[in-house]
PDB file with one MODEL, atoms N, CA, C and O in Angstrom:
MODEL        1
ATOM      1  N   MET A   1     -17.297 -16.031   0.618  1.00  0.00           N
ATOM      2  CA  MET A   1     -16.610 -15.996  -0.668  1.00  0.00           C
ATOM      3  C   MET A   1     -15.767 -17.307  -0.391  1.00  0.00           C
ATOM      4  O   MET A   1     -15.449 -17.645   0.749  1.00  0.00           O
ATOM      5  N   CYS A   2     -15.436 -18.012  -1.525  1.00  0.00           N
ATOM      6  CA  CYS A   2     -14.893 -19.358  -1.484  1.00  0.00           C
ATOM      7  C   CYS A   2     -13.406 -19.199  -2.001  1.00  0.00           C
ATOM      8  O   CYS A   2     -13.227 -18.534  -3.021  1.00  0.00           O
ATOM      9  N   ALA A   3     -12.413 -19.730  -1.402  1.00  0.00           N
ATOM     10  CA  ALA A   3     -11.075 -19.586  -1.796  1.00  0.00           C
ATOM     11  C   ALA A   3     -11.132 -20.461  -2.856  1.00  0.00           C
ATOM     12  O   ALA A   3     -11.790 -21.497  -2.944  1.00  0.00           O
ATOM     13  N   ARG A   4     -10.102 -19.762  -3.959  1.00  0.00           N
ATOM     14  CA  ARG A   4      -9.894 -20.317  -5.269  1.00  0.00           C
ATOM     15  C   ARG A   4      -9.006 -21.245  -5.203  1.00  0.00           C
ATOM     16  O   ARG A   4      -7.861 -21.082  -4.783  1.00  0.00           O
ATOM     17  N   GLN A   5      -9.699 -22.760  -5.807  1.00  0.00           N
ATOM     18  CA  GLN A   5      -8.854 -23.765  -5.679  1.00  0.00           C
ATOM     19  C   GLN A   5      -7.631 -23.878  -6.884  1.00  0.00           C
ATOM     20  O   GLN A   5      -7.894 -23.482  -8.020  1.00  0.00           O
ATOM     21  N   ALA A   6      -6.599 -24.311  -6.638  1.00  0.00           N
ATOM     22  CA  ALA A   6      -5.457 -24.412  -7.619  1.00  0.00           C
ATOM     23  C   ALA A   6      -5.787 -25.326  -8.706  1.00  0.00           C
ATOM     24  O   ALA A   6      -6.402 -26.349  -8.406  1.00  0.00           O
ATOM     25  N   SER A   7      -5.446 -25.095 -10.027  1.00  0.00           N
ATOM     26  CA  SER A   7      -5.658 -25.792 -11.081  1.00  0.00           C
ATOM     27  C   SER A   7      -4.639 -27.019 -11.041  1.00  0.00           C
ATOM     28  O   SER A   7      -3.568 -26.829 -10.463  1.00  0.00           O
ATOM     29  N   PRO A   8      -4.870 -28.134 -11.554  1.00  0.00           N
ATOM     30  CA  PRO A   8      -3.763 -29.209 -11.644  1.00  0.00           C
ATOM     31  C   PRO A   8      -2.395 -28.590 -12.273  1.00  0.00           C
ATOM     32  O   PRO A   8      -1.298 -28.824 -11.767  1.00  0.00           O
ATOM     33  N   HIS A   9      -2.559 -27.824 -13.360  1.00  0.00           N
ATOM     34  CA  HIS A   9      -1.018 -27.053 -13.929  1.00  0.00           C
ATOM     35  C   HIS A   9      -0.798 -26.383 -12.939  1.00  0.00           C
ATOM     36  O   HIS A   9       0.301 -26.824 -12.602  1.00  0.00           O
ATOM     37  N   ASP A  10      -1.199 -25.217 -11.838  1.00  0.00           N
ATOM     38  CA  ASP A  10      -0.767 -24.747 -10.900  1.00  0.00           C
ATOM     39  C   ASP A  10       0.123 -25.889  -9.755  1.00  0.00           C
ATOM     40  O   ASP A  10       1.190 -25.646  -9.190  1.00  0.00           O
ATOM     41  N   ASN A  11      -0.543 -26.904  -9.674  1.00  0.00           N
ATOM     42  CA  ASN A  11       0.029 -27.961  -8.772  1.00  0.00           C
ATOM     43  C   ASN A  11       1.051 -28.516  -9.056  1.00  0.00           C
ATOM     44  O   ASN A  11       1.938 -28.837  -8.264  1.00  0.00           O
ATOM     45  N   GLU A  12       1.028 -28.701 -10.324  1.00  0.00           N
ATOM     46  CA  GLU A  12       2.412 -29.452 -11.145  1.00  0.00           C
ATOM     47  C   GLU A  12       3.299 -28.075 -11.220  1.00  0.00           C
ATOM     48  O   GLU A  12       4.482 -28.395 -11.336  1.00  0.00           O
ATOM     49  N   ALA A  13       3.176 -27.037 -11.200  1.00  0.00           N
ATOM     50  CA  ALA A  13       4.407 -25.968 -11.294  1.00  0.00           C
ATOM     51  C   ALA A  13       4.711 -25.967  -9.769  1.00  0.00           C
ATOM     52  O   ALA A  13       5.905 -26.145  -9.529  1.00  0.00           O
ATOM     53  N   GLU A  14       4.030 -25.832  -8.846  1.00  0.00           N
ATOM     54  CA  GLU A  14       4.553 -25.734  -7.532  1.00  0.00           C
ATOM     55  C   GLU A  14       5.087 -26.993  -6.999  1.00  0.00           C
ATOM     56  O   GLU A  14       5.742 -26.846  -5.967  1.00  0.00           O
ATOM     57  N   LYS A  15       4.974 -28.197  -7.438  1.00  0.00           N
ATOM     58  CA  LYS A  15       5.584 -29.413  -7.166  1.00  0.00           C
ATOM     59  C   LYS A  15       6.877 -29.201  -7.774  1.00  0.00           C
ATOM     60  O   LYS A  15       7.885 -29.507  -7.138  1.00  0.00           O
ATOM     61  N   ALA A  16       6.974 -28.637  -9.109  1.00  0.00           N
ATOM     62  CA  ALA A  16       8.362 -28.642  -9.754  1.00  0.00           C
ATOM     63  C   ALA A  16       9.000 -27.507  -9.058  1.00  0.00           C
ATOM     64  O   ALA A  16      10.217 -27.609  -9.211  1.00  0.00           O
ATOM     65  N   ALA A  17       8.718 -26.559  -8.419  1.00  0.00           N
ATOM     66  CA  ALA A  17       9.260 -25.515  -7.974  1.00  0.00           C
ATOM     67  C   ALA A  17      10.028 -25.972  -6.624  1.00  0.00           C
ATOM     68  O   ALA A  17      11.148 -25.579  -6.299  1.00  0.00           O
ATOM     69  N   LEU A  18       9.241 -26.851  -5.918  1.00  0.00           N
ATOM     70  CA  LEU A  18       9.428 -27.592  -4.380  1.00  0.00           C
ATOM     71  C   LEU A  18      10.680 -28.268  -4.833  1.00  0.00           C
ATOM     72  O   LEU A  18      11.724 -27.994  -4.242  1.00  0.00           O
ATOM     73  N   ARG A  19      10.688 -29.236  -5.949  1.00  0.00           N
ATOM     74  CA  ARG A  19      11.419 -30.237  -6.346  1.00  0.00           C
ATOM     75  C   ARG A  19      12.789 -29.604  -6.631  1.00  0.00           C
ATOM     76  O   ARG A  19      13.797 -30.137  -6.167  1.00  0.00           O
ATOM     77  N   ASP A  20      12.864 -28.556  -7.331  1.00  0.00           N
ATOM     78  CA  ASP A  20      14.080 -27.599  -7.528  1.00  0.00           C
ATOM     79  C   ASP A  20      14.528 -27.330  -6.258  1.00  0.00           C
ATOM     80  O   ASP A  20      15.593 -27.865  -5.952  1.00  0.00           O
ATOM     81  N   GLU A  21      14.014 -26.671  -5.481  1.00  0.00           N
ATOM     82  CA  GLU A  21      14.594 -25.965  -4.140  1.00  0.00           C
ATOM     83  C   GLU A  21      14.969 -26.994  -3.107  1.00  0.00           C
ATOM     84  O   GLU A  21      15.796 -26.778  -2.221  1.00  0.00           O
ATOM     85  N   PHE A  22      14.314 -28.129  -3.269  1.00  0.00           N
ATOM     86  CA  PHE A  22      14.691 -29.405  -2.103  1.00  0.00           C
ATOM     87  C   PHE A  22      14.642 -30.603  -2.902  1.00  0.00           C
ATOM     88  O   PHE A  22      13.724 -31.422  -2.869  1.00  0.00           O
ATOM     89  N   PRO A  23      15.782 -30.673  -3.698  1.00  0.00           N
ATOM     90  CA  PRO A  23      16.079 -31.961  -4.696  1.00  0.00           C
ATOM     91  C   PRO A  23      15.931 -33.088  -3.789  1.00  0.00           C
ATOM     92  O   PRO A  23      15.031 -33.891  -4.037  1.00  0.00           O
ATOM     93  N   ARG A  24      16.688 -33.274  -2.756  1.00  0.00           N
ATOM     94  CA  ARG A  24      16.560 -34.449  -1.816  1.00  0.00           C
ATOM     95  C   ARG A  24      15.114 -34.939  -1.432  1.00  0.00           C
ATOM     96  O   ARG A  24      14.831 -36.101  -1.144  1.00  0.00           O
ATOM     97  N   TRP A  25      14.428 -34.100  -1.464  1.00  0.00           N
ATOM     98  CA  TRP A  25      12.639 -34.463  -0.854  1.00  0.00           C
ATOM     99  C   TRP A  25      11.846 -35.144  -2.259  1.00  0.00           C
ATOM    100  O   TRP A  25      12.165 -34.816  -3.401  1.00  0.00           O
ATOM    101  N   SER A  26      10.844 -36.070  -1.969  1.00  0.00           N
ATOM    102  CA  SER A  26       9.938 -36.315  -2.790  1.00  0.00           C
ATOM    103  C   SER A  26       8.782 -35.424  -2.482  1.00  0.00           C
ATOM    104  O   SER A  26       8.267 -35.249  -1.377  1.00  0.00           O
ATOM    105  N   ILE A  27       8.495 -34.959  -3.471  1.00  0.00           N
ATOM    106  CA  ILE A  27       6.894 -34.248  -3.167  1.00  0.00           C
ATOM    107  C   ILE A  27       5.910 -34.788  -3.848  1.00  0.00           C
ATOM    108  O   ILE A  27       5.958 -35.371  -4.931  1.00  0.00           O
ATOM    109  N   ILE A  28       4.869 -34.531  -3.050  1.00  0.00           N
ATOM    110  CA  ILE A  28       3.578 -35.417  -3.214  1.00  0.00           C
ATOM    111  C   ILE A  28       2.249 -34.382  -3.314  1.00  0.00           C
ATOM    112  O   ILE A  28       2.119 -33.741  -2.271  1.00  0.00           O
ATOM    113  N   TYR A  29       1.378 -34.122  -4.194  1.00  0.00           N
ATOM    114  CA  TYR A  29       0.168 -33.520  -3.882  1.00  0.00           C
ATOM    115  C   TYR A  29      -0.786 -34.416  -4.028  1.00  0.00           C
ATOM    116  O   TYR A  29      -0.753 -35.088  -5.058  1.00  0.00           O
ATOM    117  N   THR A  30      -1.852 -34.649  -3.059  1.00  0.00           N
ATOM    118  CA  THR A  30      -2.710 -35.509  -3.256  1.00  0.00           C
ATOM    119  C   THR A  30      -4.207 -34.766  -3.504  1.00  0.00           C
ATOM    120  O   THR A  30      -4.807 -33.869  -2.910  1.00  0.00           O
ATOM    121  N   THR A  31      -4.477 -35.535  -4.594  1.00  0.00           N
ATOM    122  CA  THR A  31      -5.869 -34.776  -5.095  1.00  0.00           C
ATOM    123  C   THR A  31      -6.931 -35.016  -4.180  1.00  0.00           C
ATOM    124  O   THR A  31      -7.771 -34.129  -4.026  1.00  0.00           O
ATOM    125  N   ASP A  32      -7.028 -36.208  -3.479  1.00  0.00           N
ATOM    126  CA  ASP A  32      -8.208 -36.591  -2.961  1.00  0.00           C
ATOM    127  C   ASP A  32      -8.332 -35.764  -1.206  1.00  0.00           C
ATOM    128  O   ASP A  32      -9.333 -35.681  -0.494  1.00  0.00           O
ATOM    129  N   THR A  33      -7.102 -35.321  -0.971  1.00  0.00           N
ATOM    130  CA  THR A  33      -7.249 -34.714   0.410  1.00  0.00           C
ATOM    131  C   THR A  33      -6.724 -33.538   0.145  1.00  0.00           C
ATOM    132  O   THR A  33      -6.654 -32.799   1.126  1.00  0.00           O
ATOM    133  N   GLY A  34      -6.261 -33.036  -1.031  1.00  0.00           N
ATOM    134  CA  GLY A  34      -5.998 -31.429  -1.263  1.00  0.00           C
ATOM    135  C   GLY A  34      -4.576 -31.085  -0.209  1.00  0.00           C
ATOM    136  O   GLY A  34      -4.331 -29.911   0.072  1.00  0.00           O
ATOM    137  N   ARG A  35      -3.737 -32.161   0.298  1.00  0.00           N
ATOM    138  CA  ARG A  35      -2.410 -32.109   0.777  1.00  0.00           C
ATOM    139  C   ARG A  35      -1.475 -32.122   0.239  1.00  0.00           C
ATOM    140  O   ARG A  35      -1.499 -32.704  -0.845  1.00  0.00           O
ATOM    141  N   TRP A  36       0.021 -31.411   0.755  1.00  0.00           N
ATOM    142  CA  TRP A  36       1.114 -31.762   0.373  1.00  0.00           C
ATOM    143  C   TRP A  36       1.751 -32.360   1.087  1.00  0.00           C
ATOM    144  O   TRP A  36       1.594 -32.057   2.270  1.00  0.00           O
ATOM    145  N   TRP A  37       2.669 -33.371   0.810  1.00  0.00           N
ATOM    146  CA  TRP A  37       3.573 -33.967   1.393  1.00  0.00           C
ATOM    147  C   TRP A  37       5.193 -34.014   0.961  1.00  0.00           C
ATOM    148  O   TRP A  37       5.399 -33.659  -0.199  1.00  0.00           O
ATOM    149  N   ALA A  38       6.159 -34.337   1.605  1.00  0.00           N
ATOM    150  CA  ALA A  38       7.563 -34.176   1.456  1.00  0.00           C
ATOM    151  C   ALA A  38       8.033 -35.238   2.256  1.00  0.00           C
ATOM    152  O   ALA A  38       7.888 -35.188   3.478  1.00  0.00           O
ATOM    153  N   THR A  39       8.753 -36.494   1.529  1.00  0.00           N
ATOM    154  CA  THR A  39       9.315 -37.423   2.221  1.00  0.00           C
ATOM    155  C   THR A  39      10.865 -37.480   1.590  1.00  0.00           C
ATOM    156  O   THR A  39      11.205 -37.048   0.489  1.00  0.00           O
ATOM    157  N   GLN A  40      11.786 -38.189   2.676  1.00  0.00           N
ATOM    158  CA  GLN A  40      12.921 -38.555   2.134  1.00  0.00           C
ATOM    159  C   GLN A  40      13.384 -39.712   2.914  1.00  0.00           C
ATOM    160  O   GLN A  40      12.951 -39.760   4.066  1.00  0.00           O
ATOM    161  N   THR A  41      14.106 -40.576   2.567  1.00  0.00           N
ATOM    162  CA  THR A  41      14.663 -41.683   3.108  1.00  0.00           C
ATOM    163  C   THR A  41      15.629 -41.288   4.198  1.00  0.00           C
ATOM    164  O   THR A  41      16.343 -40.285   4.188  1.00  0.00           O
ATOM    165  N   THR A  42      15.539 -42.428   5.366  1.00  0.00           N
ATOM    166  CA  THR A  42      16.566 -41.859   6.568  1.00  0.00           C
ATOM    167  C   THR A  42      18.333 -41.965   5.796  1.00  0.00           C
ATOM    168  O   THR A  42      19.318 -41.302   6.123  1.00  0.00           O
ATOM    169  N   ARG A  43      18.241 -42.897   4.851  1.00  0.00           N
ATOM    170  CA  ARG A  43      19.746 -42.715   4.116  1.00  0.00           C
ATOM    171  C   ARG A  43      19.938 -41.401   3.806  1.00  0.00           C
ATOM    172  O   ARG A  43      21.052 -41.023   4.169  1.00  0.00           O
ATOM    173  N   ARG A  44      19.208 -40.466   3.215  1.00  0.00           N
ATOM    174  CA  ARG A  44      19.537 -39.202   2.661  1.00  0.00           C
ATOM    175  C   ARG A  44      19.391 -38.413   3.795  1.00  0.00           C
ATOM    176  O   ARG A  44      19.931 -37.335   3.543  1.00  0.00           O
ATOM    177  N   ALA A  45      18.901 -38.413   4.989  1.00  0.00           N
ATOM    178  CA  ALA A  45      18.908 -37.656   6.061  1.00  0.00           C
ATOM    179  C   ALA A  45      20.328 -37.475   6.453  1.00  0.00           C
ATOM    180  O   ALA A  45      20.481 -36.662   7.364  1.00  0.00           O
ATOM    181  N   ARG A  46      21.345 -38.001   6.015  1.00  0.00           N
ATOM    182  CA  ARG A  46      22.698 -38.151   6.806  1.00  0.00           C
ATOM    183  C   ARG A  46      23.610 -37.267   6.072  1.00  0.00           C
ATOM    184  O   ARG A  46      23.395 -36.885   4.921  1.00  0.00           O
ATOM    185  N   LEU A  47      24.642 -36.952   6.780  1.00  0.00           N
ATOM    186  CA  LEU A  47      25.576 -35.938   6.298  1.00  0.00           C
ATOM    187  C   LEU A  47      27.088 -36.693   6.626  1.00  0.00           C
ATOM    188  O   LEU A  47      27.387 -36.824   7.812  1.00  0.00           O
ATOM    189  N   ASP A  48      27.843 -37.086   5.789  1.00  0.00           N
ATOM    190  CA  ASP A  48      28.982 -37.699   6.132  1.00  0.00           C
ATOM    191  C   ASP A  48      28.844 -38.818   7.359  1.00  0.00           C
ATOM    192  O   ASP A  48      29.415 -38.835   8.450  1.00  0.00           O
ATOM    193  N   GLY A  49      28.084 -39.552   6.906  1.00  0.00           N
ATOM    194  CA  GLY A  49      27.749 -40.884   7.832  1.00  0.00           C
ATOM    195  C   GLY A  49      27.098 -40.328   9.272  1.00  0.00           C
ATOM    196  O   GLY A  49      26.926 -41.171  10.153  1.00  0.00           O
ATOM    197  N   ARG A  50      26.817 -39.267   9.477  1.00  0.00           N
ATOM    198  CA  ARG A  50      26.145 -38.750  10.829  1.00  0.00           C
ATOM    199  C   ARG A  50      24.788 -38.541  10.657  1.00  0.00           C
ATOM    200  O   ARG A  50      24.336 -38.136   9.586  1.00  0.00           O
ATOM    201  N   LEU A  51      23.953 -38.837  11.829  1.00  0.00           N
ATOM    202  CA  LEU A  51      22.716 -38.277  11.870  1.00  0.00           C
ATOM    203  C   LEU A  51      22.641 -36.773  11.814  1.00  0.00           C
ATOM    204  O   LEU A  51      23.592 -36.104  12.218  1.00  0.00           O
ATOM    205  N   LEU A  52      21.354 -36.108  11.241  1.00  0.00           N
ATOM    206  CA  LEU A  52      21.252 -34.552  11.313  1.00  0.00           C
ATOM    207  C   LEU A  52      20.691 -34.289  12.824  1.00  0.00           C
ATOM    208  O   LEU A  52      19.522 -34.348  13.204  1.00  0.00           O
ATOM    209  N   GLY A  53      21.805 -33.996  13.535  1.00  0.00           N
ATOM    210  CA  GLY A  53      20.946 -33.525  15.007  1.00  0.00           C
ATOM    211  C   GLY A  53      20.375 -34.603  15.675  1.00  0.00           C
ATOM    212  O   GLY A  53      20.588 -35.798  15.475  1.00  0.00           O
ATOM    213  N   ALA A  54      19.528 -34.010  16.599  1.00  0.00           N
ATOM    214  CA  ALA A  54      18.704 -35.146  17.165  1.00  0.00           C
ATOM    215  C   ALA A  54      17.650 -35.373  16.788  1.00  0.00           C
ATOM    216  O   ALA A  54      16.934 -36.215  17.331  1.00  0.00           O
ATOM    217  N   ARG A  55      17.256 -34.602  15.652  1.00  0.00           N
ATOM    218  CA  ARG A  55      15.680 -34.984  14.841  1.00  0.00           C
ATOM    219  C   ARG A  55      16.214 -34.957  13.479  1.00  0.00           C
ATOM    220  O   ARG A  55      16.750 -34.070  12.815  1.00  0.00           O
ATOM    221  N   VAL A  56      15.848 -36.457  13.199  1.00  0.00           N
ATOM    222  CA  VAL A  56      15.919 -36.609  11.753  1.00  0.00           C
ATOM    223  C   VAL A  56      14.498 -36.439  11.046  1.00  0.00           C
ATOM    224  O   VAL A  56      13.687 -37.347  11.227  1.00  0.00           O
ATOM    225  N   CYS A  57      14.146 -35.397  10.291  1.00  0.00           N
ATOM    226  CA  CYS A  57      12.838 -35.608   9.597  1.00  0.00           C
ATOM    227  C   CYS A  57      12.628 -36.436   8.060  1.00  0.00           C
ATOM    228  O   CYS A  57      13.070 -35.939   7.025  1.00  0.00           O
ATOM    229  N   THR A  58      12.080 -37.420   8.073  1.00  0.00           N
ATOM    230  CA  THR A  58      11.615 -37.953   7.130  1.00  0.00           C
ATOM    231  C   THR A  58      10.673 -37.966   6.212  1.00  0.00           C
ATOM    232  O   THR A  58      10.695 -38.472   5.090  1.00  0.00           O
ATOM    233  N   GLU A  59       9.499 -37.137   6.978  1.00  0.00           N
ATOM    234  CA  GLU A  59       8.025 -36.862   6.484  1.00  0.00           C
ATOM    235  C   GLU A  59       7.460 -35.783   7.078  1.00  0.00           C
ATOM    236  O   GLU A  59       7.328 -35.682   8.298  1.00  0.00           O
ATOM    237  N   LEU A  60       7.028 -34.760   6.080  1.00  0.00           N
ATOM    238  CA  LEU A  60       6.361 -33.640   6.542  1.00  0.00           C
ATOM    239  C   LEU A  60       5.145 -33.203   5.623  1.00  0.00           C
ATOM    240  O   LEU A  60       5.210 -33.549   4.443  1.00  0.00           O
ATOM    241  N   ASP A  61       4.068 -32.491   6.036  1.00  0.00           N
ATOM    242  CA  ASP A  61       2.655 -32.519   5.554  1.00  0.00           C
ATOM    243  C   ASP A  61       2.417 -31.250   5.963  1.00  0.00           C
ATOM    244  O   ASP A  61       2.784 -30.744   7.023  1.00  0.00           O
ATOM    245  N   ALA A  62       1.547 -30.555   4.751  1.00  0.00           N
ATOM    246  CA  ALA A  62       0.901 -29.139   4.953  1.00  0.00           C
ATOM    247  C   ALA A  62      -0.566 -29.088   3.986  1.00  0.00           C
ATOM    248  O   ALA A  62      -0.946 -29.883   3.126  1.00  0.00           O
ATOM    249  N   ASP A  63      -1.140 -27.958   4.443  1.00  0.00           N
ATOM    250  CA  ASP A  63      -2.207 -27.850   3.723  1.00  0.00           C
ATOM    251  C   ASP A  63      -1.961 -27.143   2.509  1.00  0.00           C
ATOM    252  O   ASP A  63      -2.769 -27.348   1.603  1.00  0.00           O
ATOM    253  N   THR A  64      -0.916 -26.269   2.272  1.00  0.00           N
ATOM    254  CA  THR A  64      -0.584 -25.565   1.115  1.00  0.00           C
ATOM    255  C   THR A  64       0.936 -25.844   0.685  1.00  0.00           C
ATOM    256  O   THR A  64       1.845 -26.126   1.467  1.00  0.00           O
ATOM    257  N   ALA A  65       1.040 -25.711  -0.707  1.00  0.00           N
ATOM    258  CA  ALA A  65       2.613 -25.900  -1.116  1.00  0.00           C
ATOM    259  C   ALA A  65       3.337 -24.905  -0.062  1.00  0.00           C
ATOM    260  O   ALA A  65       4.154 -25.425   0.699  1.00  0.00           O
ATOM    261  N   ASP A  66       3.038 -23.152   0.067  1.00  0.00           N
ATOM    262  CA  ASP A  66       3.723 -22.493   0.950  1.00  0.00           C
ATOM    263  C   ASP A  66       3.966 -23.215   2.238  1.00  0.00           C
ATOM    264  O   ASP A  66       5.081 -23.359   2.740  1.00  0.00           O
ATOM    265  N   GLY A  67       3.044 -23.578   2.646  1.00  0.00           N
ATOM    266  CA  GLY A  67       3.453 -24.093   4.085  1.00  0.00           C
ATOM    267  C   GLY A  67       4.114 -25.400   4.145  1.00  0.00           C
ATOM    268  O   GLY A  67       4.586 -25.655   5.254  1.00  0.00           O
ATOM    269  N   LEU A  68       4.280 -26.347   3.189  1.00  0.00           N
ATOM    270  CA  LEU A  68       5.269 -27.233   2.827  1.00  0.00           C
ATOM    271  C   LEU A  68       6.418 -26.297   2.667  1.00  0.00           C
ATOM    272  O   LEU A  68       7.406 -26.511   3.369  1.00  0.00           O
ATOM    273  N   ARG A  69       6.425 -25.406   1.937  1.00  0.00           N
ATOM    274  CA  ARG A  69       7.693 -24.925   1.693  1.00  0.00           C
ATOM    275  C   ARG A  69       8.376 -24.202   2.678  1.00  0.00           C
ATOM    276  O   ARG A  69       9.600 -24.107   2.592  1.00  0.00           O
ATOM    277  N   ALA A  70       7.660 -23.586   3.761  1.00  0.00           N
ATOM    278  CA  ALA A  70       8.210 -23.208   5.036  1.00  0.00           C
ATOM    279  C   ALA A  70       8.793 -24.224   6.248  1.00  0.00           C
ATOM    280  O   ALA A  70       9.802 -24.102   6.943  1.00  0.00           O
ATOM    281  N   LYS A  71       7.734 -25.300   6.224  1.00  0.00           N
ATOM    282  CA  LYS A  71       8.375 -26.371   6.903  1.00  0.00           C
ATOM    283  C   LYS A  71       9.598 -27.046   6.142  1.00  0.00           C
ATOM    284  O   LYS A  71      10.557 -27.036   6.915  1.00  0.00           O
ATOM    285  N   LEU A  72       9.845 -27.474   5.250  1.00  0.00           N
ATOM    286  CA  LEU A  72      11.121 -27.668   4.444  1.00  0.00           C
ATOM    287  C   LEU A  72      12.304 -26.875   4.752  1.00  0.00           C
ATOM    288  O   LEU A  72      13.415 -27.352   4.982  1.00  0.00           O
ATOM    289  N   ARG A  73      11.987 -25.578   4.742  1.00  0.00           N
ATOM    290  CA  ARG A  73      13.324 -24.666   4.765  1.00  0.00           C
ATOM    291  C   ARG A  73      13.332 -24.719   6.537  1.00  0.00           C
ATOM    292  O   ARG A  73      14.339 -24.220   7.039  1.00  0.00           O
ATOM    293  N   GLU A  74      12.611 -25.110   7.208  1.00  0.00           N
ATOM    294  CA  GLU A  74      12.785 -25.019   8.873  1.00  0.00           C
ATOM    295  C   GLU A  74      13.864 -26.101   8.820  1.00  0.00           C
ATOM    296  O   GLU A  74      15.040 -25.846   9.077  1.00  0.00           O
ATOM    297  N   VAL A  75      13.399 -27.400   8.456  1.00  0.00           N
ATOM    298  CA  VAL A  75      14.342 -28.646   8.237  1.00  0.00           C
ATOM    299  C   VAL A  75      15.465 -28.239   7.834  1.00  0.00           C
ATOM    300  O   VAL A  75      16.431 -28.297   8.594  1.00  0.00           O
ATOM    301  N   ALA A  76      15.584 -27.738   6.548  1.00  0.00           N
ATOM    302  CA  ALA A  76      16.846 -27.306   5.987  1.00  0.00           C
ATOM    303  C   ALA A  76      17.756 -26.582   6.841  1.00  0.00           C
ATOM    304  O   ALA A  76      18.938 -26.900   6.971  1.00  0.00           O
ATOM    305  N   GLU A  77      17.059 -25.347   7.577  1.00  0.00           N
ATOM    306  CA  GLU A  77      17.992 -24.841   8.459  1.00  0.00           C
ATOM    307  C   GLU A  77      18.724 -25.543   9.811  1.00  0.00           C
ATOM    308  O   GLU A  77      19.742 -25.237  10.432  1.00  0.00           O
ATOM    309  N   ASP A  78      17.790 -26.567   9.970  1.00  0.00           N
ATOM    310  CA  ASP A  78      18.070 -27.448  11.369  1.00  0.00           C
ATOM    311  C   ASP A  78      19.485 -28.459  10.997  1.00  0.00           C
ATOM    312  O   ASP A  78      20.429 -28.759  11.728  1.00  0.00           O
ATOM    313  N   GLU A  79      19.177 -28.865   9.446  1.00  0.00           N
ATOM    314  CA  GLU A  79      20.229 -29.934   9.060  1.00  0.00           C
ATOM    315  C   GLU A  79      21.545 -29.112   8.774  1.00  0.00           C
ATOM    316  O   GLU A  79      22.634 -29.678   8.874  1.00  0.00           O
ATOM    317  N   ALA A  80      21.450 -27.675   8.390  1.00  0.00           N
ATOM    318  CA  ALA A  80      22.754 -26.892   8.131  1.00  0.00           C
ATOM    319  C   ALA A  80      23.414 -26.566   9.723  1.00  0.00           C
ATOM    320  O   ALA A  80      24.599 -26.258   9.847  1.00  0.00           O
ATOM    321  N   GLY A  81      22.651 -26.658  10.688  1.00  0.00           N
ATOM    322  CA  GLY A  81      23.367 -26.276  12.108  1.00  0.00           C
ATOM    323  C   GLY A  81      23.793 -27.277  12.401  1.00  0.00           C
ATOM    324  O   GLY A  81      24.713 -27.244  13.218  1.00  0.00           O
ATOM    325  N   ALA A  82      23.303 -28.730  11.845  1.00  0.00           N
ATOM    326  CA  ALA A  82      23.988 -30.056  12.610  1.00  0.00           C
ATOM    327  C   ALA A  82      25.290 -30.490  11.728  1.00  0.00           C
ATOM    328  O   ALA A  82      25.700 -31.651  11.713  1.00  0.00           O
ATOM    329  N   ARG A  83      25.856 -29.490  11.038  1.00  0.00           N
ATOM    330  CA  ARG A  83      26.960 -29.724  10.231  1.00  0.00           C
ATOM    331  C   ARG A  83      28.253 -29.585  10.952  1.00  0.00           C
ATOM    332  O   ARG A  83      29.315 -29.766  10.356  1.00  0.00           O
TER     333      ARG A  83
ENDMDL
END
């Protein structure tokens, strides 16, 4: 049994949902690799002029939109704890 591939419409809807939930991140889906990416600039990774904790994350990737969402939520939790 093969896994159902998401349609381009499904991918666009997932990108829009991720962008709404994580507006500071650029969300990318690459059709050639079928992978999801999220990037942000270092400038955006700062709060009140201080680095966000010891780890500043500027790029994430995952096999699925849900996998990327989980990683983004983990980073958001880390950032909230650094405030």
